[in-house]
N, C-alpha and C positions, 0 to 999 in steps of 0.2 A: 193766899195767906193774908190775914188781917191781924193787926195789933192795935189794941186800944191804948192810946197815949193821952191820959188826962181828958177823957171824954171825947177826944178826937180820933176817929177811926182812920187808921193809916192802911192804905191798900198797896199791895205789892204785885208786880207782874213780871213774867218771864218774856224776854224778847225772842223773836224768831232768830235762827242762826244767821250770822253775817260773817264775811271773811275777817279773819283775825288781823288786826293792824300790827301785831308784833311778830307772829310766827307764820311764815308763808305756808300755804297749803292747809291751814287749820281754820276752824270756824269758832266764833265766840257767841255766847249767849249771856245775857245779863239779867240780874234781878234788879228791878227798878221801882222807885216810888217817887211821888211828887212831893216836894217840900213846899207846903202851903199853909196858910193860916197863922194864927198867933203863936203856935208852938213850933214854927219852922226851925228856929235856932236850937231849941231844946232837942228836937228830933235829929237835926243835923249833928249835934254833939254826940248823941247816943250812937247814931249810925257810923260816924267817923271812927269811934272807938271799936266798932265791929268790922272795920275794914272797908266801909263804903267810901266812895268818892263822889264829888259833885260836878255836874255839868249843867249849866243854865239852872233851872229850878228842879232838876232831877238828881236824886241820889242813886247810885248804882253799885252793884257788886258783881264780879264775874261769877257766872253760874254755868260754866261749860261742863257737859256731861262726860267728856273723855279727856279732860285736861285740867290741871290745877297749877299751871305754871305762873300765874299772876299772884305774887305775894305782896300784900300791903306792908309797907315799911315806914318807920318813923325814926327820927334822930332824937336821942336823949340830949336836949339842950343844956340841962342842968349839969350833967357830967361830961360835956363834950370834950373830946381829946383833940387838942390842937396839934399841929405838926409843922415841920419846916416848909413843906409844900404849901400849906394853907397860909403861913405867915408871908411867904413870897407872893402868893396870890393877892393878899391884902395890900402888900407894899406896891405891887404893880398897879393896883387900882385905887391908890390913896388919893388920886386927883378927882375921883368921882364923888358926886353928891347925890343923895337920895331924898326924895320927897314922897309922902304918902297922901293919896287922894281918894275921894269916894269913887265908887265903881262907875266911871263915866268915860266912854271911849272918845278918842280924838283922832283927827286925820293924821297927825304926826305919828301916833302909835301905829295906826293901820299901815302906813308906808313902811315902818320898821318891821312890822309883822309880816308883810308881804315879801320884803327882801329876805327875811329869815326863812320863811317857808320855801321860797324859790331856791335858796342855796342849800338848805338842810333836808327838806322833805318835799322836793319837787314832784315826786310821784304819789304823794299822799292826798287825801281828800281835803285837808286844811289848806293846801296850796291853791285850791279853787275857790276859797272863800272870798266874797266881795265885802265892801265896806259895811253893808247891812248885816251880813253874817257875823262879821267881827264885832260890831256893836252889840249884837244879841249875846255873843259869847261873854263879853265883858260886863254887860249891864243886866242881863236877865238873871237876877238873883233875888231870893227871898230871905237870905241870911246876911250876916254881917261880913261884908266883902270890901276890900280896898285894892287900889292899884299902887304898886311901888314903881316909881320912875327913877331911873339912874341916868345922870348927865355928866359929861366930861367938862373940863375946864372952859371949853368954848360954848357951854350950855347946849351941846348937841345931845339929843336923846339917843342912848346906845343900848339900853336894856329896860325891860318892863316885866313885872311879875304880878299876876292876879292872885290875891291871897285872901283866904277866909280866916276869920278869927274864931277860934274854938275856946271852950272853957279851960281846956288843958293844953292849948298850944296854937300854933299857926299852921295852916294847911296851904301848901304850894299848889294851887289849882293848875296854873299854866304860866310859863315864862318864855321869853324870847329875847333876842339880842342882835346887835349888828354883826352879821357873819364876817365882816371884814376885820373885826377886832379879835382874831384868833389868839393873839399873844396874851390877851387879858384873861382867858378862860372864864368868861362871864357867867356861864352856867354854874360853875363852882362858886364864883363870887356871890351870886344871888343866894345860894343855899347858906353860905357862911354868914351873909348879912341877916338872913331870916333866923338863923340859930342865935346870933348875937341879939337880935331884936326880941326873940322869945325869952332869952335869959334876962334881958333888961326888964321885961314885963313880968318876970317871975313865973313864966309859963314853962312847963317841963319838956314839951315836945314840938318838933317840926315834922309834919306829915308830908312825905314825899311821893305818895301815890304807890304805884305797883312796881315791883322789881321782877323781871323775867330773866332767868339765868341765861337762856339762849339768845337774848336780845342785847347786842353789843351797845346799843344806844342807851341802855339802862345801867350799864356796868358802873358808871360814875357814882351811883348812889351808895355803893358798898364802901366808898372811901371815907364816909362820914361815920364816926364812931363816938359813943356806942350806938349801934343800929339795932332796932328791934323789929321783929317780923310777927305778923299776926298769923298764927298757925293753930289749927284745931280749937278755935274759939278763944284763944288767949294770946296776949303779946309776950313774946319770948326773945331772949337775946339772939341776934343773928350771928352765927358762928361760921368758921371755915368749913364746917361740915355741910353747909348749904351750898358748897361749890363756888364760893365767891373768892375774889382776890382781895384780901384784907391787908396787903402790904402797903407801906407808907409811900 
């Protein structure tokens, strides 16, 4: 399939089947395209609104023939519904400071990334990434990308988020944090901070990637409301009918 975007021909390819990283025993295929040239940001914006995600300089969309479990979701930052749980989370983390940098990897980040992978995803492919792989993940981008660093009162790095800037929001590409800081619920805190930053920038959405009902590691995404899901070619309200736990 090819699409002509302002005289730039965009080529799309289907990958070969690979083991699914979310659902054991299943295989995934992806529709992929390279983000390149002067129109990279514009193409990235259009594809993000169509449910695509970015990894390095590639935009991808699940294209599995026998499964449609991966649902793109985004938080409505403009109408975000706060809760007592979220307020407690912000209070717990009020000692943290956040700085935003260009997409440049550091050794300090890599050490934190390695600790996180070993503790949370020790059997996954990312746990085997070396410093060169990590640098590529963070720096290989042809779109507007930043790194959010979060430090405690002792100036110790405890969380990192790789974030793409879109015309209608922020896209959380990947985040990781100190696995020893469980009490902080840093994954939740990062999303709350991105929602607040999007609202401050007058951007309506924070894109959270894919939600898979059967994958417990993704259940946290349904706690952020209003949550929208990309279904049948359009963004619609994510409701309890989707089988999610929307309790506070």
